[in-house]
N, C-alpha and C positions, 0 to 999 in steps of 0.2 A: 504494500500500500504506500502511496505517496503522502508525504507529510504536507502540511499547509505551505511551508516555506518552499518545498520542491515545486509545488503547483504554481506558486507565484513566480519562481525563477523560470519555469518553463514558459509561463505566460509572457514574461518579459522578453525571453529569447525569441518567442514566436512573433511578438510585436516588433522587435528589432529587425528580425528577418523580413517582416512585411515592409518596414520602413526602408530597409536597405534595397529591397526589390523595387519599391516605389521610386527611390532616389535614382537607382540605376536606370529604371525605365524612363524617368523624366530626363536624365542626363543623355541617354541615347536619343531621345526624341529631340532634345535641344541641338545635339550635334547633327542630327539628320536635317533639321530645319535650317541650320546655319552653316552647313558644311562648306558652301562656297565662300562665305565670308571668312571662316576660320582658315581655309586654305590660302586665301589671298593674304590675310594678316601674317600667317606663318611664312609665306613666300617672301613678303616684304621684309620681315625680320631677318630671315636668312640672307636675303639680298643685301641688306644694310650691314649685316655682320661680315659678309664676304667683302663688301666694299670698304669697310673699316680696316680689315686686315690688309687688303690690297694697298690702301692708303699708307699705312704704317710701313709696309714693305718697300713701296716706291719711295716714300720720304727718306727712309733709311739708306736706300741705294743712292738717291740723289745727294744726300749729305756726304756719304762716303766718296762719291765722285767729286763733289765740290772740294772736300778736304784734300783729295789727291791732286786736284787742279791747282789749288793755292800753294801746295807744297812744291809743285813743279815751278810755279812762278817765283816762289821764294828762292829756289835754287838759282834761277836766272838772275834774280836781284843780287844775291850774294856773290855771284861771279862778276857782276858789273860794279859792285859796291865801291871799289877803289878807283873806278874809272868814270864815275858819274859826270865829272867835269872835264873829262878828256875829250877833245875834239875828234880824235880818231874813233871813239866809241859812241859818239853822239847819236848816230843812226840806230845803233843797237839799243841805247837807252830810250830813245823816242819810241822805238818799236815795242819795248817792254811796257812803257807807259800806256800805249794804246791797248795792249793786251790786258793790262791790269784794269783799266777803266771799263773796257768791254766786259771783262769777267765780273767786276764789282757791280756793274749795272744789271747783270742777269742773275745775280745771286743775292742771298740775304743772310742775316745772322753772322756767325763767326767768320765764314769764308769771305763774305763781302767786306766785313770790317777789316779783316787782315789785308785784303787787296787794297783798300783805301789807305791803310796805314803804310803799305809799301810805296804807294803812289806819293803820299805825303813826304815820306823819307827821301824820295828822289828829288822832289821839289825843294825840300829843305837843303839837301846837299848842293843843289844848284843856287841856293840862296834866293829862290823865288818864294818868299814867305807868304805872299798873298794866296798863291795856289796851294801852298803847303797847309795853310790855315783852313782853307775850304775843304781839302781832302781829309784833314784830321777831324773836322766836324762831321763829315759824312761817315768816317770810321766810327766816331762816337755814337752817331745815330743808328747806324746799322748794327753796331755791337752793343746796343743799350742793355741787352739782357745777357751780356757776357762780361768777363773781367777786362776785356779790351776797352770798354766804355770809359772808365775813369782815366785810363792811361792816355787815350786819345784826347780827352778834354785837357789834360795837363799839357800835352804837346801842342794842342791848339793855342793854349795860353802863351806858350813860348813863342810861337809864330806870330801871334797878335802883338806881343810886346816888342818883337823885332821891328814891327811896323809902327811902333809908338802908339798902338791902340790899347792903352792901359785899361780903360773901362771894360773893354771887351775881354781882355785877358783876365780881369777879376771875375767877370761873369763865367768864363770857362773854368777857372779854378774853383769857384763856388759849386759848380755842377760836379766837378771832380771830387771835392771833399764830401759832398752830400749824396754821392752816388750809392745805389743799392749794393753795388759791389765795392768792397773796401779797397782803397788805393794804398798799396804798400808804402808809398812815400808820402803818406798823408800829412805828417808834420811839416815837411818841406813845402807842400802845396799851400797849407794854411799860413805858414810864415810868409810866403810870397804874396798872399792877399794883403797882409799888413804892410809889407814892403812897397807894394804898388800904391796903396793908399797914401803912404808917406810921400812917394814921388808925386802924387797928385796934390799934395799939400793938405790932405784931410787927416789931421792928427787924431781926432776922436774915433774915426772908423778904423784907423791903423791900430790904435790901442785896443779897440774892441776885437779886432782880428787876432792880435797877439794874445789877448786874454782867452779867446776861444781856443787857441792852440793849447794853452796851459790847462784849460778845463777839459777839453774833449779828448786829449791824448795823454792823459796822466799815466795810463797803464804802459805806455810806450817807453817811459823813462826809467831805465834801470841800468846798472853797470854793465849788463850784458849787451846793451844796445847803444853804443857810444854815438852813433850817427844821429839817432833821434834825440838823444840827450843834448847834442849840440844845438839842434833847432829849439829845444825847450829853453836852454840857457840863453840863447841869442834873443829869443822873444822876450824873456824876462828883462834882459839888458835894455832892449829897445823901449819897453814900457817905462823903465826907470828914467831913461834919457828924455823921452817925450813928456813925461810928467813933471820934469824939473822946471 
């Protein structure tokens, strides 16, 4: 004989089986009615997934190709480095400049930034600082999301100062020191901001820039890093002199 509990348990199992059958029946009915839509959605998802995978594969291949291309151009640059101002090699240098500018115009990111930096270096070597500045700025812009960004802004500041464009040089140095990628020579860049303000005769902003160096680069100054300690001490000396 079955106990009361057993009867209740069997009743629940029977009801669960009925519910399961009901759900399965409804589910099958739903798929039958919406088969076409489900197949379309599934097909779209698969298509998008394949497209996404293809995009990453193609992007990776293009990036590798771009890196290989800029390495080849860099080798040409290094071969001509000591002959940039040599008339006998001017045709080769001009040819390399054309290659670099074409390459940079068709690429983005690190490869484009590196190409513009090589272009800028050639113009700097020829003491054409206007073209050098323009190329360094393009290097900074295309390399904004790479470590080349702050380096390019620092070099653009040097080119601008060579043309006595001191305000512009300060602008570039400010972008350099505030860049999302840390500039390894940050104390020097910050000191130069103060130095340029001094040249412009703006003592308050010069002092402010020197104080920013002392505040923002405190961790840089230890006995193991004498170069950065030099900029720290020099900034402190300039503040004392300017405040007298």
